[in-house]
C-alpha positions in Angstrom: -22.1 -7.7 -7.1 -19.7 -7.4 -4.4 -20.4 -9.1 -0.9 -21.4 -6.6 1.7 -19.5 -6.6 5.0 -22.1 -6.9 7.9 -19.9 -8.2 10.7 -19.1 -6.3 13.9 -15.4 -7.1 13.8 -12.6 -7.1 11.3 -8.9 -8.3 11.5 -6.5 -6.1 9.8 -3.7 -8.4 8.6 -0.7 -6.2 9.8 1.6 -6.0 12.7 2.2 -2.3 11.9 0.1 -0.4 14.5 0.1 2.7 12.3 -1.5 1.1 9.4 -4.0 -0.6 11.8 -4.8 2.8 13.2 -5.2 4.3 9.7 -7.6 1.6 8.7 -9.4 2.0 12.0 -10.1 5.7 11.2 -11.3 5.0 7.7 -13.8 2.4 8.9 -14.9 4.0 12.1 -18.0 5.7 10.4 -19.4 2.0 9.6 -19.1 1.0 13.3 -16.6 -1.7 12.5 -14.5 -3.0 15.5 -10.9 -3.2 14.2 -8.3 -5.7 15.6 -4.9 -6.2 14.2 -3.0 -9.5 13.5 -0.4 -8.2 15.6 -2.8 -7.7 18.6 -4.1 -11.2 18.2 -0.4 -12.5 17.9 -1.1 -14.1 14.6 1.9 -15.3 12.5 3.2 -13.4 9.6 2.7 -15.3 6.5 5.5 -15.6 3.9 4.8 -13.4 0.9 5.4 -16.0 -2.0 3.0 -14.2 -4.6 4.2 -13.0 -7.9 1.8 -10.1 -7.8 0.4 -7.5 -5.5 -3.1 -9.4 -5.8 -1.5 -12.6 -4.8 0.3 -11.5 -1.8 -2.8 -9.4 -0.6 -4.8 -12.6 -0.9 -2.5 -14.9 0.9 -2.1 -12.4 3.8 -5.9 -11.9 4.0 -6.6 -15.6 3.9 -4.0 -16.5 6.6 -5.5 -14.0 8.9 -9.1 -15.2 8.5 -8.1 -18.7 8.9 -6.1 -18.2 12.1 -8.7 -15.8 13.5 -12.1 -17.1 12.3 -13.0 -13.7 11.6 -13.3 -11.5 8.4 -9.8 -10.1 7.4 -8.5 -7.2 5.4 -4.9 -7.3 4.0 -3.2 -4.8 1.7 0.0 -5.2 -0.3 1.6 -2.2 -1.8 4.5 -0.9 -3.5 6.4 1.3 -6.1 7.0 0.4 -9.6 9.5 2.4 -11.8 8.9 1.9 -15.6 12.6 2.4 -16.5 13.6 -0.2 -13.9 11.4 -2.8 -15.6 8.8 -2.2 -12.8 11.2 -2.5 -9.9 11.3 -2.2 -7.0 7.6 -3.5 -7.1 6.9 -6.5 -4.8 10.3 -5.7 -3.2 9.7 -2.2 -2.4 10.2 -2.8 1.4 13.3 -4.8 0.8 15.0 -2.1 -1.2 15.0 -0.2 2.1 17.7 -2.7 3.5 17.5 -4.7 6.6 16.9 -1.6 8.8 14.0 -0.7 6.7 15.2 2.9 5.9 13.4 4.5 3.1 16.2 6.8 2.3 18.3 3.6 1.4 15.5 2.5 -1.0 15.2 6.0 -2.6 18.9 6.2 -3.1 19.0 2.8 -4.7 16.2 3.9 -7.2 18.3 6.9 -8.0 21.3 5.0 -8.5 19.7 2.4 -10.7 18.2 5.0 -12.9 21.6 6.8 -13.2 23.1 3.4 -14.1 20.6 3.2 -17.1 21.3 6.8 -18.1 17.6 8.0 -17.4 17.2 11.8 -18.0 15.4 14.0 -15.8 12.2 14.0 -17.7 8.8 12.7 -16.8 8.8 10.0 -19.4 12.2 8.5 -18.3 11.4 8.7 -14.7 7.6 7.4 -14.7 6.6 5.6 -11.8 3.4 4.3 -10.1 2.4 3.7 -6.6 0.1 0.5 -6.2 -2.1 -0.6 -3.3 -4.1 -3.9 -3.5 -6.8 -4.5 -0.8 -8.2 -8.0 -0.2 -11.1 -8.5 2.2 -11.5 -12.2 3.1 -14.3 -14.0 4.9 -14.0 -17.2 6.9 -15.7 -19.2 4.1 -12.6 -17.8 1.9 -14.7 -15.5 -0.3 -12.6 -12.5 -1.3 -13.5 -9.1 -2.5 -10.4 -7.0 -4.0 -9.6 -3.6 -5.3 -6.4 -2.0 -6.8 -5.7 1.7 -6.4 -2.8 3.3 -8.3 -1.1 6.9 -8.3 0.9 7.7 -11.4 3.8 10.2 -11.2 7.6 10.5 -11.4 10.7 9.9 -9.4 12.5 13.1 -8.4 15.9 13.7 -6.9 17.0 15.0 -4.4 14.0 14.0 -2.0 11.8 16.8 -0.8 9.4 17.1 2.1 9.0 15.6 5.5 5.6 14.3 5.5 4.1 10.9 4.5 6.3 7.9 4.7 8.2 5.5 2.8 9.3 6.8 -0.7 7.0 9.8 -0.7 9.8 12.4 -0.6 11.0 11.1 -4.1 7.5 10.7 -5.7 5.9 13.5 -7.5 2.3 12.8 -8.5 1.3 13.5 -12.1 0.0 17.1 -12.5 1.5 18.4 -9.3 4.9 20.1 -8.6 5.2 18.8 -5.1 6.1 15.5 -3.7 3.6 13.4 -1.7 5.8 14.1 1.3 5.2 18.0 0.7 1.5 17.5 0.9 -0.7 17.6 4.0 -2.1 14.2 5.2 -5.6 15.2 3.8 -4.1 16.3 0.4 -2.2 13.0 0.1 -5.1 10.7 1.1 -7.3 12.4 -1.4 -5.2 11.2 -4.3 -2.9 8.4 -3.0 -3.0 4.8 -4.2 -4.2 3.6 -0.6 -6.8 6.3 -0.4 -8.3 5.3 -3.7 -8.2 1.7 -3.0 -10.0 2.4 0.4 -12.7 4.3 -1.3 -13.3 1.6 -3.8 -13.5 -0.9 -1.0 -15.9 1.1 1.2 -18.1 1.8 -1.9 -18.2 -2.0 -2.8 -18.6 -3.5 0.5 -19.5 -1.2 3.3 -22.1 1.2 2.1 
C-alpha cells in the first residue's frame, strides 16, 4: 500500500513557475501548501539517471534533503519509436540552447526523414512519458508513470499547450495536443494521468 501524504507543505522540485503553479492547482483540493525549489533557492541537481524514473528520483531526493520537507519531482519526455526511443531523456536538449520547441520538433522531423519513415501511424509512433516521484525526508519514495501514445505529424499544428504538443497527435484523435483545450489535453495527457495516479495513491 502506498504511503499517504499527510503533511501541510510540499516542495515541488522545479524552478519553472508555470509547472509549480500547475501542481499547486492540482493539489489545492487537498489543502497542501506548495513551495517550489526555485522559491527556496535550492540548487538544480545534475540529471545523471538513465531512465525517467532515475531522474525523477534524484530530483525529488535532492529537494527533500535540501529542504527537510517532502518533495515532488517529475521527469518527462517524448520517445519516438523509429528513432530508437529518442529524444527520450534528452527531449529538452533537442530544443537547443535557447529551449525552442520548434527546433526540437524540426530535428525529430529531419531525423525521421533521414531514416525514410513514411507518413503512417506505425512509422511515426511516439509516446509522451511523465514520471512523478514523491519523496519524504526519510527517503521513502512513491512513484507513478503516466504515458500518452500517438504519432508525430508534420507540419506542426495548433497554438495551445507547450513543448512538442504541436507535432504530437494522440492515438484515436485527429488533432494534435496543441489543438485541444487545456481541459481536453489534461484529461488524456501523460502528466494528467500520472497526477491522477499519484492523487489516488497518496492524497485521497
